[in-house]
C-alpha positions as CSV (number, residue, x, y, z in Angstrom):
1,M,105.7,-43.3,-117.3
2,N,102.6,-45.5,-117.0
3,A,99.1,-44.8,-118.5
4,L,97.8,-43.4,-115.2
5,L,100.5,-40.8,-114.9
6,L,100.1,-39.8,-118.5
7,A,96.3,-39.6,-118.2
8,R,96.7,-37.4,-115.2
9,A,99.3,-35.2,-117.0
10,Q,96.9,-34.9,-120.0
11,F,94.0,-33.8,-117.9
12,A,96.2,-31.4,-116.0
13,F,97.5,-29.9,-119.2
14,T,94.1,-29.4,-120.8
15,I,92.4,-28.1,-117.7
16,S,95.2,-25.6,-117.0
17,F,94.7,-24.1,-120.5
18,H,90.9,-24.2,-120.1
19,F,90.8,-22.7,-116.6
20,L,92.5,-19.6,-117.7
21,F,89.7,-18.6,-120.0
22,P,86.7,-19.0,-117.6
23,A,88.7,-17.3,-114.9
24,F,88.9,-14.3,-117.2
25,S,85.5,-14.4,-118.8
26,I,83.6,-14.6,-115.5
27,G,85.1,-11.4,-114.3
28,L,85.1,-9.7,-117.7
29,A,81.4,-10.4,-118.3
30,S,80.6,-8.7,-115.0
31,F,83.0,-5.8,-115.9
32,L,81.2,-5.3,-119.2
33,A,77.8,-5.3,-117.4
34,V,79.1,-2.6,-115.0
35,L,80.5,-0.5,-117.9
36,E,77.2,-0.6,-119.9
37,G,75.2,0.1,-116.7
38,L,77.4,3.1,-116.0
39,W,77.0,4.3,-119.6
40,L,73.2,4.1,-119.4
41,R,73.2,5.9,-116.1
42,T,75.7,8.7,-116.8
43,G,75.7,9.0,-120.6
44,S,79.5,9.2,-120.4
45,G,81.1,8.0,-123.7
46,V,84.2,6.9,-121.8
47,Y,82.2,3.9,-120.5
48,A,80.9,3.2,-124.0
49,N,84.4,3.2,-125.4
50,L,85.7,0.8,-122.8
51,Y,82.7,-1.5,-123.3
52,R,83.5,-1.7,-127.0
53,Y,87.2,-2.2,-126.3
54,W,86.7,-5.1,-123.8
55,L,83.9,-6.6,-125.7
56,K,86.2,-7.6,-128.5
57,I,88.6,-9.2,-126.0
58,F,85.7,-11.0,-124.3
59,A,84.5,-12.5,-127.5
60,V,87.8,-14.1,-128.2
61,V,88.3,-15.3,-124.6
62,F,84.8,-16.7,-124.5
63,G,85.3,-18.6,-127.7
64,M,88.6,-20.1,-126.6
65,G,87.0,-21.1,-123.3
66,V,84.2,-23.0,-125.0
67,V,86.5,-24.8,-127.3
68,S,89.0,-25.8,-124.6
69,G,86.2,-26.9,-122.4
70,L,84.6,-29.2,-125.0
71,V,88.0,-30.9,-125.7
72,M,88.6,-31.4,-122.0
73,S,85.2,-33.0,-121.3
74,Y,85.9,-35.8,-123.9
75,Q,88.6,-37.2,-121.6
76,F,85.9,-38.4,-119.2
77,G,85.0,-40.9,-121.8
78,T,88.4,-41.7,-123.1
79,N,91.0,-41.6,-120.3
80,W,88.6,-41.8,-117.3
81,S,85.8,-44.1,-118.4
82,V,85.9,-46.1,-115.1
83,F,85.4,-42.9,-113.1
84,S,82.6,-41.8,-115.4
85,D,80.9,-45.2,-115.0
86,K,81.1,-45.2,-111.2
87,A,80.4,-41.5,-110.5
88,G,78.4,-40.6,-113.6
89,P,74.9,-41.0,-112.0
90,V,75.9,-38.2,-109.6
91,I,78.1,-35.8,-111.6
92,G,76.4,-36.4,-115.0
93,P,73.2,-34.6,-114.2
94,L,75.1,-31.7,-112.6
95,M,77.1,-31.2,-115.7
96,A,74.0,-31.5,-117.8
97,Y,72.4,-28.7,-115.7
98,E,75.4,-26.5,-116.5
99,V,74.7,-27.0,-120.2
100,L,70.9,-26.6,-120.0
101,T,71.1,-23.4,-117.9
102,A,74.4,-21.6,-118.2
103,F,75.6,-22.5,-121.6
104,F,72.2,-22.0,-123.3
105,L,71.7,-18.7,-121.5
106,E,75.1,-17.5,-122.6
107,A,74.7,-18.8,-126.2
108,G,71.2,-17.3,-126.4
109,F,72.2,-13.8,-125.5
110,L,75.8,-13.7,-126.7
111,G,74.8,-12.9,-130.3
112,V,72.6,-10.0,-129.0
113,M,75.5,-8.8,-126.9
114,L,78.0,-8.9,-129.7
115,F,76.0,-7.8,-132.7
116,G,72.8,-6.2,-131.4
117,I,74.1,-2.9,-130.3
118,N,72.3,-1.0,-133.0
119,K,69.5,-3.6,-133.6
120,V,67.8,-3.7,-130.3
121,G,66.9,-1.1,-127.6
122,R,69.6,0.0,-125.2
123,K,67.8,-1.6,-122.2
124,L,67.3,-4.9,-124.0
125,H,71.0,-4.9,-125.0
126,F,71.9,-4.3,-121.3
127,V,69.7,-7.2,-120.4
128,A,71.6,-9.4,-122.8
129,T,74.9,-8.3,-121.2
130,L,73.5,-9.1,-117.8
131,A,72.3,-12.5,-119.0
132,V,75.7,-13.4,-120.3
133,A,77.3,-12.3,-117.1
134,G,74.8,-14.3,-115.1
135,G,75.4,-17.3,-117.4
136,T,79.1,-17.3,-116.6
137,F,78.3,-17.3,-112.9
138,I,75.8,-20.1,-113.2
139,S,78.3,-22.1,-115.2
140,A,80.8,-21.7,-112.4
141,F,78.1,-22.7,-109.9
142,W,77.5,-26.1,-111.5
143,I,81.1,-27.0,-112.3
144,L,82.2,-26.1,-108.8
145,A,79.3,-28.2,-107.4
146,V,80.7,-31.2,-109.3
147,N,84.3,-30.6,-108.2
148,S,83.2,-29.9,-104.6
149,W,81.3,-33.1,-104.5
150,M,84.4,-35.0,-105.5
151,Q,86.3,-33.2,-102.7
152,T,83.6,-33.7,-100.0
153,P,81.1,-36.3,-101.2
154,T,77.7,-36.2,-99.5
155,G,74.1,-37.2,-100.4
156,Y,75.1,-40.4,-102.3
157,E,74.4,-44.1,-102.0
158,I,76.6,-46.9,-103.3
159,S,74.9,-49.5,-105.4
160,S,75.6,-53.2,-105.3
161,D,77.9,-52.9,-108.3
162,G,80.0,-50.1,-106.6
163,R,78.5,-47.1,-108.4
164,F,77.7,-43.8,-106.7
165,M,74.0,-43.2,-106.9
166,P,72.1,-40.0,-105.9
167,G,70.4,-40.2,-102.6
168,P,66.9,-38.8,-101.7
169,S,68.1,-35.2,-101.8
170,W,70.0,-33.5,-104.6
171,L,70.5,-30.5,-102.4
172,A,72.8,-32.6,-100.2
173,I,74.9,-33.4,-103.3
174,I,75.0,-29.9,-104.7
175,F,75.5,-28.0,-101.4
176,N,78.1,-30.4,-100.0
177,P,80.3,-29.1,-97.1
178,S,83.0,-27.5,-99.2
179,F,80.9,-26.1,-102.0
180,P,79.9,-22.6,-100.6
181,Y,83.5,-21.9,-99.6
182,R,84.9,-23.0,-103.0
183,L,82.3,-21.1,-104.9
184,V,83.0,-17.8,-103.1
185,H,86.8,-18.3,-103.3
186,T,86.8,-19.2,-107.0
187,V,84.5,-16.4,-108.1
188,L,86.4,-13.8,-106.1
189,A,89.6,-15.2,-107.7
190,A,88.0,-14.7,-111.2
191,Y,87.1,-11.1,-110.3
192,L,90.7,-10.4,-109.1
193,T,92.1,-12.1,-112.2
194,T,90.1,-9.7,-114.4
195,A,90.9,-6.7,-112.2
196,F,94.6,-7.2,-112.5
197,A,94.4,-8.0,-116.2
198,V,92.4,-4.8,-116.8
199,G,94.7,-2.8,-114.5
200,G,97.8,-4.1,-116.3
201,V,96.4,-3.0,-119.6
202,G,95.4,0.4,-118.2
203,A,98.8,0.8,-116.7
204,W,100.5,0.0,-120.0
205,H,98.5,2.8,-121.7
206,L,99.0,5.2,-118.9
207,L,102.8,4.8,-119.2
208,K,102.4,5.8,-122.9
209,D,99.8,8.5,-122.4
210,A,98.8,9.5,-118.9
211,Q,96.0,11.7,-120.3
212,N,94.1,9.0,-122.1
213,P,90.6,9.0,-120.4
214,G,89.9,5.4,-121.2
215,A,93.2,4.2,-119.7
216,R,92.6,6.3,-116.6
217,K,89.1,5.0,-116.1
218,M,90.0,1.3,-116.6
219,F,93.0,1.6,-114.3
220,S,90.9,3.4,-111.6
221,M,88.1,0.8,-111.7
222,A,90.6,-2.1,-111.6
223,M,92.5,-0.6,-108.6
224,W,89.2,-0.1,-106.7
225,M,88.4,-3.8,-107.3
226,A,91.9,-4.8,-106.2
227,A,91.8,-2.7,-103.0
228,L,88.3,-3.9,-102.0
229,V,88.2,-7.5,-103.1
230,A,91.8,-8.7,-102.3
231,P,91.3,-8.4,-98.5
232,I,87.9,-10.1,-98.8
233,Q,89.6,-12.9,-100.7
234,I,92.1,-13.3,-98.0
235,L,89.3,-13.8,-95.5
236,A,87.4,-16.1,-97.8
237,G,90.6,-18.2,-98.3
238,D,91.0,-18.4,-94.5
239,A,87.5,-19.7,-94.1
240,H,88.0,-22.1,-97.0
241,G,91.2,-23.4,-95.3
242,I,89.4,-24.0,-92.0
243,N,86.7,-25.9,-93.9
244,T,89.3,-28.0,-95.7
245,L,91.1,-28.8,-92.4
246,E,87.8,-30.2,-91.2
247,H,87.0,-32.3,-94.2
248,Q,90.3,-32.9,-96.0
249,P,93.0,-32.7,-93.2
250,A,95.7,-34.4,-95.3
251,K,95.5,-31.6,-97.9
252,V,96.0,-29.0,-95.3
253,M,98.9,-31.0,-93.7
254,A,100.6,-31.0,-97.1
255,M,99.9,-27.3,-97.7
256,E,101.5,-26.5,-94.3
257,G,104.3,-29.1,-94.6
258,H,103.3,-30.7,-91.3
259,F,104.7,-34.2,-91.5
260,H,104.5,-34.5,-87.7
261,S,101.7,-33.7,-85.3
262,H,102.1,-30.8,-82.9
263,P,100.2,-31.3,-79.7
264,R,100.9,-27.8,-78.3
265,G,100.7,-25.4,-81.2
266,A,102.0,-25.9,-84.8
267,P,104.5,-23.6,-86.4
268,L,103.9,-21.9,-89.7
269,I,106.6,-23.1,-92.1
270,L,107.3,-20.2,-94.4
271,F,109.8,-21.9,-96.7
272,G,111.6,-25.2,-96.8
273,L,112.3,-28.3,-98.9
274,P,109.7,-31.0,-98.2
275,N,111.2,-34.4,-98.1
276,Q,108.4,-36.9,-98.4
277,A,110.7,-39.9,-98.5
278,Q,112.0,-38.9,-95.0
279,Q,108.8,-37.3,-93.9
280,R,110.3,-34.0,-93.0
281,V,110.9,-30.5,-94.3
282,D,114.6,-29.7,-94.7
283,Y,115.9,-26.2,-94.1
284,A,112.6,-25.1,-92.7
285,I,112.1,-21.4,-91.8
286,E,109.3,-21.3,-89.2
287,V,107.2,-19.0,-87.1
288,P,106.3,-20.7,-83.9
289,K,102.6,-21.6,-83.3
290,L,101.4,-19.3,-86.1
291,S,99.8,-22.2,-88.1
292,S,97.7,-23.1,-85.1
293,L,96.7,-19.5,-84.7
294,I,95.6,-19.2,-88.3
295,L,93.9,-22.6,-88.6
296,K,92.4,-22.9,-85.1
297,H,92.5,-19.3,-84.0
298,D,94.4,-20.5,-80.9
299,A,98.2,-20.4,-80.8
300,N,98.3,-23.5,-78.5
301,A,95.8,-25.6,-80.3
302,P,97.0,-29.1,-81.4
303,L,97.3,-29.8,-85.1
304,G,97.7,-33.3,-86.6
305,G,100.4,-34.1,-89.1
306,L,100.9,-36.6,-91.9
307,D,102.2,-39.1,-89.4
308,T,98.5,-39.7,-88.7
309,I,97.8,-40.5,-92.4
310,A,98.9,-43.7,-94.1
311,V,101.8,-43.1,-96.5
312,A,99.7,-44.6,-99.4
313,D,97.0,-42.0,-98.7
314,Q,99.2,-38.9,-98.5
315,P,99.1,-36.4,-101.4
316,P,102.3,-35.3,-103.2
317,V,103.5,-32.8,-100.6
318,V,106.2,-31.0,-102.7
319,I,103.7,-29.9,-105.3
320,V,100.9,-28.9,-102.9
321,F,103.4,-27.1,-100.5
322,W,104.9,-24.9,-103.2
323,A,101.7,-24.3,-105.2
324,F,100.0,-23.0,-102.0
325,R,102.9,-20.6,-101.3
326,V,102.7,-19.2,-104.9
327,M,98.9,-18.7,-104.5
328,V,99.2,-17.0,-101.0
329,G,102.2,-14.9,-102.0
330,L,100.5,-13.5,-105.1
331,G,97.3,-12.9,-103.0
332,L,99.3,-10.8,-100.5
333,A,101.0,-9.0,-103.4
334,M,97.6,-8.2,-104.9
335,A,96.4,-6.8,-101.6
336,T,99.6,-4.7,-101.3
337,L,99.2,-3.2,-104.7
338,G,95.6,-2.4,-103.9
339,L,96.7,-0.6,-100.7
340,W,99.4,1.2,-102.7
341,S,96.7,2.4,-105.2
342,L,94.6,3.7,-102.4
343,V,97.5,5.8,-101.0
344,A,98.2,7.1,-104.5
345,R,94.5,7.9,-105.0
346,W,94.4,9.8,-101.7
347,R,97.4,11.8,-102.7
348,G,95.9,12.6,-106.1
349,R,98.7,10.7,-107.9
350,L,96.9,7.6,-109.1
351,Y,97.6,8.5,-112.8
352,T,101.0,10.2,-112.3
353,T,103.0,7.5,-110.5
354,P,104.9,5.5,-113.1
355,L,106.3,3.1,-110.5
356,L,102.8,2.1,-109.5
357,H,101.9,1.7,-113.2
358,R,104.9,-0.5,-113.8
359,A,104.0,-2.6,-110.7
360,A,100.4,-3.0,-112.0
361,L,101.7,-4.0,-115.4
362,G,104.0,-6.6,-113.8
363,M,101.1,-7.9,-111.8
364,G,98.8,-8.2,-114.8
365,P,99.3,-12.0,-115.2
366,A,99.3,-12.5,-111.4
367,G,95.6,-13.5,-111.2
368,F,96.1,-16.2,-113.9
369,I,99.1,-17.7,-112.1
370,A,97.3,-17.6,-108.7
371,V,94.2,-19.4,-109.9
372,L,96.3,-22.1,-111.6
373,A,98.3,-22.5,-108.3
374,G,95.1,-22.7,-106.3
375,W,93.7,-25.3,-108.7
376,V,96.9,-27.4,-108.3
377,V,96.5,-27.2,-104.5
378,T,92.8,-28.3,-104.8
379,E,93.3,-31.1,-107.2
380,T,96.8,-32.5,-106.3
381,G,95.9,-32.2,-102.6
382,R,92.9,-34.5,-103.2
383,Q,95.2,-37.3,-104.4
384,P,95.4,-40.3,-104.3
385,F,91.6,-40.1,-104.7
386,T,89.2,-38.9,-107.4
387,V,86.3,-39.1,-105.0
388,Y,87.9,-38.2,-101.7
389,G,88.3,-41.1,-99.4
390,L,86.1,-43.4,-101.6
391,L,87.5,-43.9,-105.1
392,R,91.2,-44.0,-105.8
393,T,92.6,-42.4,-108.9
394,V,94.3,-45.6,-109.9
395,H,90.9,-47.3,-109.9
396,S,89.4,-44.5,-112.0
397,V,91.5,-44.6,-115.1
398,A,90.4,-46.3,-118.3
399,P,92.2,-49.5,-119.4
400,L,94.6,-47.8,-121.8
401,T,98.2,-48.4,-122.7
402,A,100.9,-45.8,-122.1
403,P,101.8,-45.3,-125.8
404,T,98.1,-44.6,-126.6
405,V,97.8,-41.9,-123.9
406,A,101.3,-40.5,-124.8
407,T,100.3,-40.1,-128.4
408,S,97.1,-38.2,-127.6
409,L,99.0,-36.0,-125.0
410,A,101.5,-35.1,-127.7
411,A,98.8,-34.2,-130.1
412,F,97.0,-32.1,-127.5
413,A,100.2,-30.3,-126.7
414,L,100.9,-29.5,-130.4
415,V,97.4,-28.3,-131.2
416,Y,96.9,-26.4,-127.9
417,F,100.2,-24.5,-128.1
418,T,99.5,-23.7,-131.8
419,V,95.8,-22.7,-131.7
420,F,95.6,-21.1,-128.2
421,G,99.1,-19.6,-128.6
422,M,97.9,-17.7,-131.6
423,G,94.7,-16.7,-129.8
424,I,96.7,-15.4,-126.8
425,V,99.0,-13.4,-129.2
426,Y,95.9,-11.9,-130.8
427,L,94.5,-11.0,-127.4
428,L,97.8,-9.2,-126.5
429,K,97.6,-7.3,-129.8
430,L,94.1,-6.1,-129.0
431,M,95.2,-5.1,-125.5
432,A,98.2,-3.2,-126.9
433,K,96.0,-0.8,-128.8
434,P,94.9,2.1,-126.7
435,P,91.2,2.7,-126.0
436,H,89.5,5.4,-128.1
437,A,90.2,8.9,-126.8
438,H,87.0,10.4,-128.2
439,E,83.8,9.7,-126.4
440,T,81.3,7.6,-128.4
441,T,78.1,5.6,-128.0
442,L,78.3,1.8,-127.8
443,D,78.0,1.6,-131.6
444,G,81.0,3.9,-132.0
445,T,79.2,7.0,-133.1
446,P,80.7,10.2,-131.7
447,I,78.8,11.6,-128.7
448,R,78.9,15.1,-130.2
449,T,76.7,14.1,-133.2
450,A,74.6,11.3,-131.9
451,G,74.0,11.8,-128.2
452,L,72.9,8.6,-126.7
453,T,70.9,7.3,-129.6
454,P,72.3,4.2,-131.3
455,A,73.4,4.9,-134.9
456,P,71.8,2.9,-137.8
457,A,75.0,1.0,-138.7
458,L,77.6,-0.7,-136.6
459,G,80.2,-0.9,-139.4
460,G,83.8,-2.0,-138.6
461,F,83.1,-3.3,-135.1
462,E,80.7,-5.9,-136.2
463,E,83.0,-7.0,-139.0
464,H,85.9,-7.1,-136.6
465,V,84.2,-9.4,-134.0
466,A,82.8,-11.7,-136.8
């Protein structure tokens, strides 16, 4: 194992841990904003209870996301210093904008959101929640702009020493050809990840107590999100795939397992064993011409294969092929569960169908697995380039020795599994506790004694979050 492979493994390891937390916090921040808005509008203490319940979880998830993101970013200077030197003039300002806008916005209002429930007015506290939710979206905007530029670079100029320099328009860099599709696809994935996590928790508590109002409300809201957003995500993924075919055809060829060109309609390979050495898919199960129908909306449209791409420029087909199927399979399962919930809701059995609840519980981690699989498709499918078609990964790594990178990778693995493992266990313990059955205000004061007026002291909640 050389330094390049170890450096790639280390970055993959750290970003896989990190990506789980923003994928959850983006959707969870918006969910909290919806809950507080509904509480302000209706006065129902059920929404207040759920806000307090998920706010504790959000605080832990947000903290772990920040820490894991900081650790990951240092690798640009340690393992990928050559890439940072060559592409830094373009991606450096974009990442700085993420800090100056999103991170400062989140940090500025997070304290008010967590500890200001009884210290500021209800409307100002709602503004703080909205600001944190908006900050998570802005953060995704800038980070995905960076990643999308690496996938479909535009608006740059190459200096005499081989560095990427910004051209006359930053808009051409930010709004590169794949960015709008990737932004929509990723943000919808975050919302679905949160929906199925919330739905899984709600299902767990419904199986224990089908009358718990908080469990009912969170499960109902999560299933609405699943039923409405999962089909939209399928359409967004289709549009993203067509865009990728235009700008990164080798990635789509690897996703589809098309080693050979098909001049009169390409089949959809459902399953098989990609054999990159022999440039074929063994034991392939195919649906004739369906791939052309999906990608070109014409069953007889020609599709190119990896035989049009130099072997040295082909991505690792096995990884991309299977990761894509995991992502699509889970997406279809999400849509199916959403449809099932609509049928149960129509029949008046949304809260009295244990089989549905067990299915939702089993699908609780599905969003996390799907976003990781999608990220593997995106990043591995870009190989062997860091800046697609322009800068190879082998020319981006820092001049390090394999033992040096292996030592840091082992240290990362030990620390990550220990620290974040404990954090995840703590999150599961928080989720295992049922939401409060008695309606309260956001500060925990019973509705029957305090109405909608915040109580003078927050008590145990503030101490718990601290």
